[in-house]
N, C-alpha and C positions, 0 to 999 in steps of 0.2 A: 294630255293639257284638256281641262274640261270647257264648257262654252256657257255662257250666262245664256239663261232664259229671254227669252223676248217677253213683248204683250201676252197677258194668257197663259205665260207658260208655253208660248210655243218656242222652239230653240232659232237662234239666227238663223237666216238665209244670206249665205255667201258664194258669192258669184264670180268668177275667176276669167280675167278676159285674156288671151292671150293666142299668136299665130306661129309662133316657131318652134321648131321642136323641144329645144332647149327650154325655153319658159312655160311650154306644155308641161314638162318634165319636174321643173320646180313648183310651178304651181299646184300637182297636185300633188307631189309632195309633200307639200308647206302644207297646202290645206288637210293633206291624209293624217297629217299629225293632232288634228283638234278633234274632241269628241265630241260628241251632242249636236254639231252644227248639221244643216241641211246644204251638202254645200253641193255645187253646179260648175263645169267647165266649160264658157263659150266660145271656141274657136274660132277665129274672124279669117276668110279667105283673102289673102295678101298674096303678093311673089312667095313669101318666105313660109306660107302654112304647113305644118307638119301635115305629111302625108297619112294614110288609115294605117299604112304597116308603123311610119312613123312613131302618130297616135299610140297603140298597142302599143311600142315598146318603153315608149316615157310613162305611161300608167303603168307595167310593171311593179309589182310591190308597193306602192302610195296607197292603196285602198280604195283608190277611184276606179268604177267599173265603166264600159263603153255605156253604157244606160245613164251616167251621170253626165256626157260630153251632148254638145249642139252645136253645129255647124253653123255659122250662115255668112252670107254676105254683107258689107257693110252695110249697105241700106234700112237692113232689116231691124238693125241690132237697137236702134231707139226703141222700136215699137217692143219687142221681145222683153228689152229691161223693162218696160212700164210694167207689163204683162208681170214679172216675177215680183216685182219690188222687192228687189234685195236689201237687206238692212246692210252690208258691206259685200264692197267691190275689189278685189283684187286684181289692176291692172297690172300684166304680165305680158313686159313686149319692149323691143327697144323703143330709145325716147322719142322719133317721133309716132311712133303706132301709139305710146302714153299718152302725146298731148292731143292727138287727133279723138282716141275713143273720150278724153277729158272733157273735152266740148260736147261730145255725145251726154257726160253725164251731169255737163252744166243744165243741159236743156230737160230732164226730165221731172215731173212733176213733185215726184218725194225723192230726198236728195241723201244716196246711199252714204256711209264713211267709206272715204278711199285712200285704197292701203298698194304702194309701189314695192318694187324691192327690183333686186338684179339677182340672176337664176345661178350665180357661182360667186368663186373671189371674187372682190373688187379693189382689192390695192393693185394699181396706184387706184386713189381716186379720181376718177373723170369727172371737170365740169361738165361735161355734155350730161352725164348719167345725173347730177344731180338737177341742172337748171331744167332741164326736160321731165322732171318731176317734180318740181316745186309745189304744183299745185296741190300735189295729194296731202292728205290728212295726217299722214307717216310714210315715213321709208322706212322699211326692214331692213336691217342688216346683219352679218352674219359673225360678227369678231369685235373683240373689244379694239383692235389696231382700226377696223372700220371705223366704228364710231368714232373716233377722236381723228382721222383722215377726213372723214364726210364733214366730220364740225369746223375742222382749222381750215377745210375747204369754202363752208360756208361763208366762214368770214371774210374770206380774203375775197368771195368775188360777190359780196352784197345776199344771200341766198339763206333763208331759214325753213328749214325744213325738219321737223319734229323725227327722229330717230327711236328704234326700237330694235332690241338686242333678238334675233330669233336662232332657233340653232338650224345650223348649212343641213338641209332633210337628207342630205344624202350621206352623212355622218351623225347615224343616229345616237342616243346618250349613252346604251350600254356600251356600242364601239366603243364611244369618245373616251368612255373612263378605261376602258382597256388598253387603249393608244395609251392615254397618263402614266395607267399603271406601267403597261410596258418597256414607255421612254425612262419611267424613276428607276425602273430594273437594269435599262442600259446605261444609265448614269452611274450606276452604284458598283455595276459589273459582275450583278448577280444572274441576268436574262441567259435563258438559254439560245442554245444557235436558233435564229432564225431560219432556217433551213428547216429543221427540227419541229418549230412551231408552225409552218409553213404546213407542212407535211399530214401534222395533226389538225389544219382547221377545216370544220365541214364546209362542204358546196354549199353557197344560197340556193340550190336551187334541189338538193334531194336532202331527205329525211336527218334527222341531225343523226341518227347512227350508222349511219353510211359515209366514210371519207373516200373524198376523191383525192390523187396525189394533185400537187401543187406545184407545178412546172415551167409554165407559159411566165415568158418576157411581152410583157403585153406594153404597145407602144399606142397612147390618146394621143389620136392627132389632132391636130387643129387649124383651121382655116386661117386664121388669120396672124400668127404667127409659127416659125419667123416666114418672113415674104417672101424673102429674095428665094427665086429658081433655086439656082449653086447650092445655097442654105438647106434647101428640103433634099434634092439630090444628096446631100453627104448624110441628111439623115437615112433617105431612102439604103444608101451604101453602105452606114455604121447597121442597119438590123439585115440587109442581107450577110457579113460579116458575122454577127449575132449568132445567125442560125447556122453560117459555117462553123461556126465556132465548136458549139457542142447539136450536134443533130439530134439530140433525143432529148431534146424542149424544142416547143412550140414558141417562135416567135410570132405575135399576133399585130397585125397592122389594126386598130379598130377604130373603125370610120361611124362620121357621124350620118351618112347619107349614101344613099346608094344611088347608081347614076339618072339623073332624069329627075330626084329629086332636089326638095331646099336644104337650107339650112340658118342659123342665125347671120352666119355670115358668108360671103362668097368667097369659094377658094377658088384661087387661078392659076396654082397648079397645082392638081389632083394630085396623091401619092398614090393613085391606083395608076396614074398617066406615069409616073416616074418608077413604079417599079420594073425590071427587066423582067423581058417576058420569059426568059431562064431564070427560074431561080430556085432557091434549097424549096424543096421539098415540105421541108416543117416553116417556110416562112409563108403565112396565110392572113389573108383577109376577113377581117368579122364585123357585122352589121346589127351583132347583139348588142341588147342592154350593156351598161357597162356593169352591171351586175353579176351580169353573166360570164362576161368577160374575166371578173376578179376572184369569180368564184372558183378558176383554176391558175391564179396566177403566182408565179414564185418572185413577182418583181412587175414593177409600173417606170416607165420612159416615159417623159413628158416634157415639153418646153414650161409651161403652167398652166394646162387644165387643173380643171379642180378634179377632176379622176384622183389628182392625189392627194385631196382630200380623202374621197370614198377609200381609197388603196391603207393609206394610214389609218384609217379609224377599224377596217379588218385586220390591221397587222400585218399589213405586206407591206414589203420594203421598196422605194424609190427610188429613183435617181431624177431630178430637175436639172436638163441639162442647161451646161451654160456654157458651152462652144460658141456660143455665137455671141456671148456677154451676158452680160446682167441689164438692164435696162429699163424703164419705162415702156418704151414701143417694145420689147418683146412679152411685157405682164409676167415677168416674173421674178420685180424686186421684193416680192412679195413671201418669195424664200429664203433671203438675203436673214442669217443666222438658225436658221432651222434643220443645219445642218444636211439638208438632201442634195446641195448642189453639186451636180459631178457632170465628165465631161463622156464624148465618145465612146474612149478607152475604157473607161468604167463599164461603159452598157455592154461591149463587146466580153472584157471580161467576168460581166454578173457581178458586181462589185456594188447591189443595192444596200441602201441605208434606213435605219429608223431617225425620225426627228427627234431631236431637242427641247427636252420638256420644257423650258421658259418659253419657247417658240410657242407649241401646242396649245399653254394656257391663255396666248395671245391672239391666236390666231385658230378657230375655231371649234377650241377642245375647251371651250370654257365649261363650267358645271352647268347642268342643264337646269338648276333653279333659279340662273341669272338670265339666261331665258324669256323673257317677261313681254313679248312683243303682244301675245292675245290677247293679254291682260288690258294692253293698254287701247289694243282696237272695244273691248270691251266698256273703259272707260268715255271711249271717243262715242258710241255706240248711244252710251249713255246721257251723255251731253247733246248729244244732237237732237236727240227724243224729247230733252227738254229744252231745245232752244237756246241754246248758251255753246254751241259751237259753230262760229260761222264759214260757211262756204269759202272753201280757196279757190276762187273759179278761174277758168284761163282767158286770161285778157283776147279781145278783139284782134288778128294778128297787125300791125301795123302799116300792113299792103292793102287792107282792105279784101272786100271778095277775090279778089285777082288771088291773091296770097292766103287764104284760107282755101281757093280751089286745087293752088297750086301744092297745098302740105297735105291735101285729101289724096291728091293724084299721086304724090310721088312715093307715097305712104303706101297705097292701093296698085298703083302699078296698072299692068289690064282689068284689072277688077272695078276700078272706075272708069265707066263709062259715059260720064256725062264729056258738055261738050267743054264747059267749066273748067272741065278739067284737061281736056284736051289743048285748050288753046294756054291756060295757062303754063304747061310743060313746053308748047311751043317758043316762049319767051323765056320760060324760069332755065331750063337745059344748059343752055350754052352761059346765060349769067353765072349760075353754079358753078360751073366748070369752073370759071376762071376763078372765081371765089375762093375753091379748093385751091389750084394753083397756087396763088397768093400766098394763103396760109401755109401750105406743105415749103414755103420757099424763106421762111420766114426763118431766121437766126435769135435764137435765147443766148442769153449771157450767163444763164445756170445749167448748162447744158440739158433742157429738154426734162426737168424734174416732174413730179406728179402735182406739183406745185404749180408750176409753169399754166397760165390759163391762156395761152395764146396757141399751146399743143394739144390740149385736150378735147378739144373738141373731131380730133379726126379718128376717134377709136370707135363713136357711134356713127357712122355713114352714113347717107342714106340708102336702105337698099336697091330704090331702084335704079339709082347713078353707078350702084354698084355692077350692075345686072345692063346696063348699055357700056359701061368699059370692059367689061367680061370679055 
């Protein structure tokens, strides 16, 4: 994907602003797929900010280098952006983070085009995800299904944000076409056994001439789902049984963060705490990148992680666990109709599967030519330079300066050292906790589907409050 030239033939200057590891990975991967731009990643310090080790893992394979990254405190961001004068800013963070940085962009003397998006599968479409990003010039989505879902949600809640389709960065075009071919062959009954194909698959981290055995079962852990400790303990027990069932294969628990590191969502019952002290030797924990973990995987198991798409793109069969149901709160409704849903017994038996062709085309495996997000960005840059793109500014908070201080302090946590922030938190924490309890207590008539506006905010909670409740 090539980039348009700026004034005088200079390439466009694009800055991604992120904090948590998943957004760092997504932003670097997305910009890494655009040729001919001057790209940079600005990491802002918040309670969720990726560690240096997480940053290194997130950048692996994206084309962005450590020299392309700057780390700053929030107070220095505006001056840094004034000096950089980017043509485009990609806001890559949770909703409150995006809104806070949107106010910084509103104060710049030279306004860039503002792009926002989510770092993985965004089905079900969440009200909070759309509402927090409503002031971006463009919202990047990754599938035709997401395009329809966010358009419908926008109509329901009165939010109009232009969207554009991108290839999910973790499923590159060549791999996506191979996945489609594989699914068609399976449907026609002409595919070779998965074990044969996996044994021939080259490692992502080895020369193409060298082959590694693909025997691991990889579990992609998630902080948000399932939430109940007993359900997470059941998954742990399943992994132990899978390891016992075949001592010749490794069962890899792929974790996002090491003890003491942060990630996008707070994990209340970490799998590391739930694993038994005495466990099979072939049950191991990994903090490697997902790409490295999948390089020797014979199958991937998850509840709803975007790692499923990465695995499918590499031809690795998947089980999307439905042992606890299929619902919006489990974030696994995206797998309905995929052929990937399965239970714990199938994980133990190793009965992984490939997705159905119709599901692939509608979910993250569209043709590369349909990914036009960068062309849309180029058009927006041209319109802004011509004075034909009005700014979509973040309105002043209804609660005035105190509300603005509360918002800033709740996003930045201990990294906000202002007196106004401390005062706002002292007032706002009890009030927000009470509001959260009221929202969680609501009962909806339609069973809590993704279109229900009263439950959508629960999936982008404030990270500062998460750390308080932990």
